[in-house]
Short mmCIF file of the C-alpha atoms (twelve columns), coordinates in Angstrom:
data_MODEL
# 
_entry.id   MODEL 
# 
loop_
_atom_site.group_PDB 
_atom_site.id 
_atom_site.type_symbol 
_atom_site.label_atom_id 
_atom_site.label_alt_id 
_atom_site.label_comp_id 
_atom_site.label_asym_id 
_atom_site.label_seq_id 
_atom_site.Cartn_x 
_atom_site.Cartn_y 
_atom_site.Cartn_z 
_atom_site.pdbx_PDB_model_num 
ATOM 1   C CA . MET A 1   17.701  66.682 -9.716  1 
ATOM 2   C CA . ALA A 2   20.164  65.300 -12.277 1 
ATOM 3   C CA . SER A 3   18.796  63.860 -15.484 1 
ATOM 4   C CA . ILE A 4   18.152  60.128 -15.812 1 
ATOM 5   C CA . ARG A 5   20.663  59.784 -18.648 1 
ATOM 6   C CA . LEU A 6   23.387  61.532 -16.623 1 
ATOM 7   C CA . LEU A 7   22.735  59.360 -13.572 1 
ATOM 8   C CA . ARG A 8   22.795  56.219 -15.700 1 
ATOM 9   C CA . GLY A 9   26.216  57.248 -17.020 1 
ATOM 10  C CA . ARG A 10  27.529  57.943 -13.522 1 
ATOM 11  C CA . ILE A 11  26.350  54.545 -12.301 1 
ATOM 12  C CA . LYS A 12  28.101  52.856 -15.215 1 
ATOM 13  C CA . SER A 13  31.320  54.787 -14.558 1 
ATOM 14  C CA . ALA A 14  31.265  53.936 -10.849 1 
ATOM 15  C CA . LYS A 15  30.769  50.243 -11.658 1 
ATOM 16  C CA . ASN A 16  33.720  50.303 -14.058 1 
ATOM 17  C CA . ILE A 17  35.894  51.972 -11.406 1 
ATOM 18  C CA . ALA A 18  34.833  49.392 -8.812  1 
ATOM 19  C CA . GLN A 19  35.786  46.552 -11.167 1 
ATOM 20  C CA . ILE A 20  39.209  48.058 -11.871 1 
ATOM 21  C CA . THR A 21  40.051  48.807 -8.234  1 
ATOM 22  C CA . LYS A 22  38.841  45.357 -7.162  1 
ATOM 23  C CA . ALA A 23  41.130  43.737 -9.736  1 
ATOM 24  C CA . MET A 24  44.051  45.886 -8.598  1 
ATOM 25  C CA . GLU A 25  43.329  44.980 -4.978  1 
ATOM 26  C CA . MET A 26  43.447  41.266 -5.795  1 
ATOM 27  C CA . VAL A 27  46.724  41.656 -7.714  1 
ATOM 28  C CA . SER A 28  48.299  43.616 -4.856  1 
ATOM 29  C CA . ALA A 29  47.057  41.079 -2.313  1 
ATOM 30  C CA . SER A 30  48.683  38.282 -4.289  1 
ATOM 31  C CA . LYS A 31  51.992  40.160 -4.520  1 
ATOM 32  C CA . MET A 32  51.777  41.197 -0.887  1 
ATOM 33  C CA . LYS A 33  51.685  37.616 0.406   1 
ATOM 34  C CA . LYS A 34  54.981  36.771 -1.282  1 
ATOM 35  C CA . ALA A 35  56.597  40.094 -0.391  1 
ATOM 36  C CA . GLN A 36  55.395  39.841 3.203   1 
ATOM 37  C CA . ALA A 37  56.910  36.371 3.609   1 
ATOM 38  C CA . GLN A 38  60.234  37.577 2.214   1 
ATOM 39  C CA . ALA A 39  60.218  40.725 4.347   1 
ATOM 40  C CA . MET A 40  59.474  38.903 7.594   1 
ATOM 41  C CA . SER A 41  62.044  36.151 6.999   1 
ATOM 42  C CA . GLY A 42  64.572  38.743 5.823   1 
ATOM 43  C CA . LYS A 43  64.026  40.811 8.972   1 
ATOM 44  C CA . LEU A 44  64.804  37.792 11.171  1 
ATOM 45  C CA . TYR A 45  67.941  37.044 9.158   1 
ATOM 46  C CA . ALA A 46  69.051  40.675 9.335   1 
ATOM 47  C CA . GLN A 47  68.574  40.672 13.115  1 
ATOM 48  C CA . LYS A 48  70.700  37.539 13.500  1 
ATOM 49  C CA . ILE A 49  73.527  39.031 11.449  1 
ATOM 50  C CA . PHE A 50  73.250  42.229 13.477  1 
ATOM 51  C CA . ASP A 51  73.553  40.228 16.707  1 
ATOM 52  C CA . MET A 52  76.634  38.428 15.352  1 
ATOM 53  C CA . VAL A 53  78.297  41.699 14.318  1 
ATOM 54  C CA . MET A 54  77.610  43.243 17.727  1 
ATOM 55  C CA . GLU A 55  78.927  40.144 19.504  1 
ATOM 56  C CA . LEU A 56  82.115  39.900 17.461  1 
ATOM 57  C CA . GLY A 57  82.628  43.667 17.535  1 
ATOM 58  C CA . SER A 58  82.585  43.648 21.314  1 
ATOM 59  C CA . LYS A 59  85.418  41.089 21.321  1 
ATOM 60  C CA . THR A 60  87.806  42.820 18.958  1 
ATOM 61  C CA . ASP A 61  89.608  46.152 18.708  1 
ATOM 62  C CA . ILE A 62  87.477  48.293 16.411  1 
ATOM 63  C CA . THR A 63  89.075  51.668 17.104  1 
ATOM 64  C CA . ASN A 64  91.040  51.645 13.850  1 
ATOM 65  C CA . HIS A 65  88.547  49.796 11.652  1 
ATOM 66  C CA . PRO A 66  87.772  52.003 8.594   1 
ATOM 67  C CA . LEU A 67  84.082  51.032 8.415   1 
ATOM 68  C CA . LEU A 68  83.458  51.770 12.090  1 
ATOM 69  C CA . THR A 69  85.133  55.157 12.386  1 
ATOM 70  C CA . ARG A 70  84.195  58.534 10.992  1 
ATOM 71  C CA . PRO A 71  86.441  60.064 8.325   1 
ATOM 72  C CA . ALA A 72  89.359  62.147 9.587   1 
ATOM 73  C CA . HIS A 73  88.147  65.136 7.580   1 
ATOM 74  C CA . MET A 74  84.400  65.619 7.980   1 
ATOM 75  C CA . THR A 75  82.629  66.946 4.887   1 
ATOM 76  C CA . GLY A 76  79.153  67.384 6.354   1 
ATOM 77  C CA . LYS A 77  77.794  65.367 3.431   1 
ATOM 78  C CA . ARG A 78  75.946  62.071 3.661   1 
ATOM 79  C CA . LEU A 79  74.840  59.514 1.094   1 
ATOM 80  C CA . VAL A 80  71.143  58.758 1.504   1 
ATOM 81  C CA . ILE A 81  69.658  55.707 -0.237  1 
ATOM 82  C CA . ILE A 82  65.882  56.183 -0.594  1 
ATOM 83  C CA . PHE A 83  63.429  53.370 -1.366  1 
ATOM 84  C CA . SER A 84  60.052  54.536 -2.713  1 
ATOM 85  C CA . THR A 85  57.584  53.226 -5.315  1 
ATOM 86  C CA . ASN A 86  57.560  53.495 -9.090  1 
ATOM 87  C CA . LYS A 87  53.781  53.832 -9.249  1 
ATOM 88  C CA . GLY A 88  51.174  55.697 -7.249  1 
ATOM 89  C CA . MET A 89  47.781  54.587 -5.950  1 
ATOM 90  C CA . CYS A 90  49.264  53.310 -2.692  1 
ATOM 91  C CA . GLY A 91  47.646  55.720 -0.269  1 
ATOM 92  C CA . ALA A 92  49.831  58.009 1.813   1 
ATOM 93  C CA . LEU A 93  52.870  55.696 1.738   1 
ATOM 94  C CA . ASN A 94  55.115  57.981 -0.315  1 
ATOM 95  C CA . THR A 95  53.727  61.164 1.245   1 
ATOM 96  C CA . ASN A 96  54.568  59.929 4.741   1 
ATOM 97  C CA . LEU A 97  58.036  58.858 3.603   1 
ATOM 98  C CA . PHE A 98  58.818  62.234 2.012   1 
ATOM 99  C CA . ARG A 99  57.476  64.171 5.005   1 
ATOM 100 C CA . TYR A 100 59.701  62.073 7.257   1 
ATOM 101 C CA . PHE A 101 62.627  62.709 4.905   1 
ATOM 102 C CA . LEU A 102 62.262  66.490 5.204   1 
ATOM 103 C CA . GLN A 103 62.097  66.179 8.995   1 
ATOM 104 C CA . GLN A 104 65.268  64.082 9.158   1 
ATOM 105 C CA . TYR A 105 67.255  66.142 6.622   1 
ATOM 106 C CA . PRO A 106 66.418  69.842 7.029   1 
ATOM 107 C CA . THR A 107 69.637  70.695 5.101   1 
ATOM 108 C CA . TYR A 108 68.832  68.225 2.335   1 
ATOM 109 C CA . LYS A 109 70.724  70.156 -0.357  1 
ATOM 110 C CA . THR A 110 74.066  69.351 1.286   1 
ATOM 111 C CA . HIS A 111 73.676  65.593 0.804   1 
ATOM 112 C CA . ASP A 112 73.742  63.203 -2.164  1 
ATOM 113 C CA . TYR A 113 70.961  60.750 -2.972  1 
ATOM 114 C CA . VAL A 114 70.609  57.329 -4.543  1 
ATOM 115 C CA . VAL A 115 66.975  56.482 -5.262  1 
ATOM 116 C CA . LEU A 116 65.088  53.300 -6.001  1 
ATOM 117 C CA . GLY A 117 61.625  54.352 -7.116  1 
ATOM 118 C CA . LYS A 118 60.444  57.027 -9.530  1 
ATOM 119 C CA . LYS A 119 58.426  58.822 -6.866  1 
ATOM 120 C CA . ALA A 120 61.585  59.498 -4.837  1 
ATOM 121 C CA . SER A 121 63.442  60.521 -7.991  1 
ATOM 122 C CA . GLU A 122 60.748  63.063 -8.847  1 
ATOM 123 C CA . MET A 123 60.773  64.384 -5.285  1 
ATOM 124 C CA . ILE A 124 64.561  64.887 -5.163  1 
ATOM 125 C CA . VAL A 125 64.557  66.678 -8.522  1 
ATOM 126 C CA . ARG A 126 61.615  68.865 -7.477  1 
ATOM 127 C CA . ILE A 127 63.287  70.085 -4.271  1 
ATOM 128 C CA . GLY A 128 66.648  70.646 -5.968  1 
ATOM 129 C CA . GLY A 129 68.591  67.807 -4.315  1 
ATOM 130 C CA . THR A 130 71.665  66.132 -5.821  1 
ATOM 131 C CA . LEU A 131 70.663  62.871 -7.497  1 
ATOM 132 C CA . THR A 132 73.784  60.679 -7.707  1 
ATOM 133 C CA . ALA A 133 72.150  57.527 -9.092  1 
ATOM 134 C CA . ASP A 134 68.667  56.363 -10.030 1 
ATOM 135 C CA . PHE A 135 67.904  52.623 -10.090 1 
ATOM 136 C CA . SER A 136 64.146  53.021 -10.479 1 
ATOM 137 C CA . ASP A 137 64.056  50.993 -13.716 1 
ATOM 138 C CA . THR A 138 65.454  47.899 -11.987 1 
ATOM 139 C CA . PRO A 139 62.703  45.217 -12.070 1 
ATOM 140 C CA . HIS A 140 63.507  44.014 -8.552  1 
ATOM 141 C CA . PHE A 141 65.270  46.369 -6.169  1 
ATOM 142 C CA . SER A 142 66.961  43.472 -4.374  1 
ATOM 143 C CA . ASP A 143 68.898  42.686 -7.585  1 
ATOM 144 C CA . ILE A 144 70.873  45.922 -7.312  1 
ATOM 145 C CA . VAL A 145 71.857  45.391 -3.663  1 
ATOM 146 C CA . PRO A 146 75.453  44.133 -4.235  1 
ATOM 147 C CA . ALA A 147 76.280  47.111 -6.465  1 
ATOM 148 C CA . LEU A 148 74.719  49.526 -3.954  1 
ATOM 149 C CA . SER A 149 76.681  48.025 -1.076  1 
ATOM 150 C CA . GLU A 150 79.961  48.220 -2.981  1 
ATOM 151 C CA . MET A 151 79.334  51.807 -4.082  1 
ATOM 152 C CA . ALA A 152 78.405  52.961 -0.570  1 
ATOM 153 C CA . THR A 153 81.413  51.244 1.014   1 
ATOM 154 C CA . THR A 154 83.858  52.563 -1.594  1 
ATOM 155 C CA . GLN A 155 82.662  56.166 -1.332  1 
ATOM 156 C CA . PHE A 156 82.678  56.051 2.461   1 
ATOM 157 C CA . LEU A 157 86.236  54.695 2.595   1 
ATOM 158 C CA . LYS A 158 87.343  57.428 0.196   1 
ATOM 159 C CA . GLY A 159 86.046  60.010 2.645   1 
ATOM 160 C CA . THR A 160 83.460  61.389 0.209   1 
ATOM 161 C CA . TYR A 161 80.708  61.038 2.798   1 
ATOM 162 C CA . ASP A 162 80.573  61.219 6.577   1 
ATOM 163 C CA . GLY A 163 78.032  58.405 6.612   1 
ATOM 164 C CA . VAL A 164 75.518  56.349 4.630   1 
ATOM 165 C CA . ASP A 165 71.823  56.189 5.521   1 
ATOM 166 C CA . LEU A 166 68.891  54.105 4.338   1 
ATOM 167 C CA . LEU A 167 65.433  55.674 4.138   1 
ATOM 168 C CA . TYR A 168 62.496  53.337 3.530   1 
ATOM 169 C CA . SER A 169 59.042  52.275 4.677   1 
ATOM 170 C CA . GLU A 170 59.287  49.548 7.306   1 
ATOM 171 C CA . PHE A 171 56.654  46.812 7.041   1 
ATOM 172 C CA . PHE A 172 54.825  45.768 10.219  1 
ATOM 173 C CA . ASN A 173 51.580  44.345 8.859   1 
ATOM 174 C CA . ALA A 174 49.073  44.914 6.067   1 
ATOM 175 C CA . LEU A 175 47.684  47.999 7.807   1 
ATOM 176 C CA . LYS A 176 50.845  49.533 9.246   1 
ATOM 177 C CA . GLN A 177 53.952  50.768 7.419   1 
ATOM 178 C CA . SER A 178 56.149  53.441 8.951   1 
ATOM 179 C CA . PRO A 179 59.040  55.492 7.510   1 
ATOM 180 C CA . ARG A 180 62.408  54.593 8.945   1 
ATOM 181 C CA . LYS A 181 65.944  55.936 8.762   1 
ATOM 182 C CA . LYS A 182 68.835  53.526 9.350   1 
ATOM 183 C CA . THR A 183 72.516  54.465 9.415   1 
ATOM 184 C CA . ILE A 184 74.674  51.670 8.024   1 
ATOM 185 C CA . LEU A 185 78.009  53.511 7.829   1 
ATOM 186 C CA . PRO A 186 79.822  54.129 10.045  1 
ATOM 187 C CA . LEU A 187 78.578  51.104 11.947  1 
ATOM 188 C CA . SER A 188 78.061  51.676 15.658  1 
ATOM 189 C CA . ILE A 189 78.916  48.732 17.887  1 
ATOM 190 C CA . THR A 190 76.555  48.839 20.849  1 
ATOM 191 C CA . ALA A 191 77.502  47.478 24.231  1 
ATOM 192 C CA . VAL A 192 76.653  43.826 24.804  1 
ATOM 193 C CA . ASP A 193 74.196  43.098 27.579  1 
ATOM 194 C CA . THR A 194 76.437  41.824 30.401  1 
ATOM 195 C CA . GLU A 195 73.654  39.797 32.041  1 
ATOM 196 C CA . LYS A 196 72.805  38.069 28.771  1 
ATOM 197 C CA . LYS A 197 76.472  37.614 27.946  1 
ATOM 198 C CA . GLY A 198 77.126  35.940 31.274  1 
ATOM 199 C CA . THR A 199 74.480  33.285 30.654  1 
ATOM 200 C CA . GLU A 200 75.715  32.406 27.156  1 
ATOM 201 C CA . GLU A 201 78.413  29.895 26.397  1 
ATOM 202 C CA . GLU A 202 81.731  31.037 24.986  1 
ATOM 203 C CA . PHE A 203 82.584  29.745 21.516  1 
ATOM 204 C CA . LEU A 204 85.953  29.091 19.947  1 
ATOM 205 C CA . ILE A 205 86.181  31.206 16.785  1 
ATOM 206 C CA . GLU A 206 88.712  30.334 14.091  1 
ATOM 207 C CA . PRO A 207 90.901  31.576 12.513  1 
ATOM 208 C CA . SER A 208 90.350  34.629 14.781  1 
ATOM 209 C CA . VAL A 209 87.582  36.967 15.933  1 
ATOM 210 C CA . THR A 210 89.084  39.862 13.970  1 
ATOM 211 C CA . GLU A 211 89.304  37.954 10.691  1 
ATOM 212 C CA . VAL A 212 85.765  36.603 10.981  1 
ATOM 213 C CA . PHE A 213 84.524  40.076 11.887  1 
ATOM 214 C CA . ASP A 214 86.243  41.626 8.842   1 
ATOM 215 C CA . GLU A 215 84.691  39.017 6.536   1 
ATOM 216 C CA . LEU A 216 81.242  39.403 8.092   1 
ATOM 217 C CA . LEU A 217 81.009  43.203 7.809   1 
ATOM 218 C CA . PRO A 218 80.531  43.394 3.987   1 
ATOM 219 C CA . HIS A 219 77.803  40.738 4.192   1 
ATOM 220 C CA . TYR A 220 76.184  42.658 7.034   1 
ATOM 221 C CA . LEU A 221 76.067  45.891 5.012   1 
ATOM 222 C CA . GLU A 222 74.673  44.131 1.948   1 
ATOM 223 C CA . ASN A 223 72.060  42.390 4.071   1 
ATOM 224 C CA . GLN A 224 70.908  45.673 5.637   1 
ATOM 225 C CA . ILE A 225 70.312  47.176 2.184   1 
ATOM 226 C CA . ARG A 226 68.514  44.045 0.990   1 
ATOM 227 C CA . ASP A 227 66.316  44.058 4.085   1 
ATOM 228 C CA . ALA A 228 65.343  47.698 3.397   1 
ATOM 229 C CA . ALA A 229 64.454  46.773 -0.211  1 
ATOM 230 C CA . LEU A 230 62.258  43.872 0.943   1 
ATOM 231 C CA . GLN A 231 60.584  46.021 3.603   1 
ATOM 232 C CA . ALA A 232 59.835  48.741 1.040   1 
ATOM 233 C CA . GLU A 233 58.399  46.244 -1.454  1 
ATOM 234 C CA . ALA A 234 56.116  44.618 1.120   1 
ATOM 235 C CA . SER A 235 54.981  48.056 2.312   1 
ATOM 236 C CA . GLU A 236 54.146  49.128 -1.244  1 
ATOM 237 C CA . HIS A 237 51.951  46.122 -2.027  1 
ATOM 238 C CA . SER A 238 50.219  46.294 1.362   1 
ATOM 239 C CA . ALA A 239 49.501  50.014 1.075   1 
ATOM 240 C CA . ARG A 240 48.210  49.621 -2.486  1 
ATOM 241 C CA . MET A 241 45.969  46.712 -1.511  1 
ATOM 242 C CA . VAL A 242 44.383  48.750 1.298   1 
ATOM 243 C CA . ALA A 243 44.065  51.843 -0.915  1 
ATOM 244 C CA . MET A 244 42.346  49.875 -3.673  1 
ATOM 245 C CA . ARG A 245 40.021  48.234 -1.158  1 
ATOM 246 C CA . ASN A 246 39.001  51.659 0.138   1 
ATOM 247 C CA . ALA A 247 38.537  52.890 -3.439  1 
ATOM 248 C CA . THR A 248 36.313  49.900 -4.215  1 
ATOM 249 C CA . ASP A 249 34.213  50.517 -1.107  1 
ATOM 250 C CA . ASN A 250 33.826  54.176 -2.044  1 
ATOM 251 C CA . ALA A 251 32.799  53.265 -5.600  1 
ATOM 252 C CA . VAL A 252 30.203  50.804 -4.300  1 
ATOM 253 C CA . SER A 253 28.879  53.502 -1.973  1 
ATOM 254 C CA . LEU A 254 28.602  55.928 -4.897  1 
ATOM 255 C CA . ILE A 255 26.755  53.321 -6.933  1 
ATOM 256 C CA . GLY A 256 24.182  53.017 -4.143  1 
ATOM 257 C CA . GLU A 257 23.743  56.802 -3.928  1 
ATOM 258 C CA . PHE A 258 23.460  57.254 -7.684  1 
ATOM 259 C CA . THR A 259 21.010  54.335 -7.932  1 
ATOM 260 C CA . LEU A 260 18.793  55.929 -5.292  1 
ATOM 261 C CA . MET A 261 18.893  59.254 -7.138  1 
ATOM 262 C CA . TYR A 262 18.200  57.445 -10.415 1 
ATOM 263 C CA . ASN A 263 15.134  55.679 -8.999  1 
ATOM 264 C CA . LYS A 264 13.810  58.948 -7.559  1 
ATOM 265 C CA . ALA A 265 14.276  60.685 -10.912 1 
ATOM 266 C CA . ARG A 266 12.432  57.872 -12.715 1 
ATOM 267 C CA . GLN A 267 9.570   58.029 -10.223 1 
ATOM 268 C CA . GLU A 268 9.299   61.767 -10.665 1 
ATOM 269 C CA . LYS A 269 9.278   61.395 -14.440 1 
ATOM 270 C CA . ILE A 270 6.645   58.669 -14.362 1 
ATOM 271 C CA . THR A 271 4.529   60.652 -11.909 1 
ATOM 272 C CA . GLY A 272 4.778   63.713 -14.155 1 
ATOM 273 C CA . GLU A 273 3.724   61.733 -17.211 1 
ATOM 274 C CA . ILE A 274 0.713   60.288 -15.350 1 
ATOM 275 C CA . LEU A 275 -0.325  63.776 -14.234 1 
ATOM 276 C CA . ASP A 276 -0.043  65.017 -17.820 1 
ATOM 277 C CA . ILE A 277 -2.265  62.166 -19.028 1 
ATOM 278 C CA . ILE A 278 -4.849  62.795 -16.314 1 
ATOM 279 C CA . THR A 279 -4.829  66.552 -16.992 1 
ATOM 280 C CA . ALA A 280 -5.280  65.967 -20.705 1 
ATOM 281 C CA . ARG A 281 -8.160  63.530 -20.133 1 
ATOM 282 C CA . LEU A 282 -9.933  65.913 -17.779 1 
ATOM 283 C CA . ALA A 283 -9.517  68.697 -20.306 1 
ATOM 284 C CA . VAL A 284 -11.072 66.565 -23.077 1 
ATOM 285 C CA . GLU A 285 -13.961 65.453 -20.870 1 
ATOM 286 C CA . GLY A 286 -14.554 69.022 -19.690 1 
# 
């Protein structure tokens, strides 16, 4: 049985931990509500732009478009933009993302990486990957989106990379976030559903489908990167809120266990003292 003083210290420590994790849970919950709203609205916007690109792409000749075709000379190298967190204490969010990364890129040393989040930066350095750029110190990842889009497009058009991928945690709800890989370059125009197309009205597009399509593509690429940043941010706050809630529950459970042990120790001590008094009295009377 642990001493009463030791148990009292453990109870105090557990209470302090519970207070800290509860405060962190409330902060994450507050941030999550805003990030969740942005992520969900951003996902709808990204889907609409995707639908427009697919629709316009199906109506124009894309065989010679530089952003929709693979480089003439394949290098076997890709640019992977990874969104992780700067801080820990968010459960298995980063662990799941990195495990998924190793599954998707078994030859990871042949590619180049741009990271947003210190956890991803540490991971790439630890495994010996090539870190091209690190934007982890950016206060809001969405602020760096235009520069990321321009850099990815420029390097792809130069033929430096065969393609550009996004790797991030997709937000579904407060309890579910899943790693996802999305290829943004070269863009693949999927076939339009003929049944759906037949029921829709035809629109007159000016000045021409090709010109509108060319102007829309850069905005589409930038929007895809911004959507990944918003998804990653919402996933981080949600995962941290749940992790801190679990930590608080565990601390409260420990407090109950330590309190029970503390009360038992006090009872034993009091019982021992009473027995000593009774023994001493009987000895004097005898």
